[in-house]
C-alpha positions, 0 to 999 in steps of 0.5 A: 892319460899316458901321453902328450896329447891324451886330452886331443885324443879324447877329444877327437874321439869324441867329437868323432862320433858326433861327426859320425852320427851327424853323417849317417843321418844324412843317410847318403854320407852313411860310409863317411860317417863309418870312417868318423865312427872307426877314427873316434875309436883309434882316436880314444885307444890311443888315448891310453898308449904311452909316448913310445906306443903312441909313435907308433901309431904314427902313421894312422893318426896322420892318416885320420887326421887327414881324413877328417881335415877333408870331411870334417875341416873343424875337427881336422885341425884338433886331429893334427895334435896327436899325430904332430906329437907323435912325430916328434923326437920329444918323447922320452923312453923308458926302461921298464927294469929301471926308473931312470929316462933315456935322454936321445941319443944316450945309449944304455949298455945294460939294456943292450947286453939284456936284450942281447943275451935275450935275443941275440940277433945276428949283426946282418939282422941287427943292421936290417933293424936299425935300417928299418928304425931310420925309415920309420923316423924313430932313429936320427940319422946320427945315431943310425950312423953310430949303431952301425959303426958299434956293430961293425966295430963289434964284428971286426974288434982292432 
């Protein structure tokens, strides 16, 4: 298990498949059963993701949590756990090149320099990317402001 909610995701997948079979047996609710199968598959796939990858799937997890909350009430309560963990800011992101763990708000200049040397972005692209990360909820307002200042200072060194 590779993320904080892997066990919840596996349980959601198993129960999602069970609810899907039950709904398909009623014949009238076959479309709901199909969505249960799709949601169960999504949760099973999410059980193998890292916390960082799970965060990127947060919209889908919240959507399926709402779906299961409406059409399979007790299962919807279980579906909230992976969506909560994906939405929390308690996730540590590790750098592939090192074994250290980045703390929230910590800027690793070595990683930034390495990323710039591989694929340099223009300052406008960088600002747009930062804005997108903030809108997705992956960085805080303070981190956005600090990074924006760094880009502007890089443009106009004093």
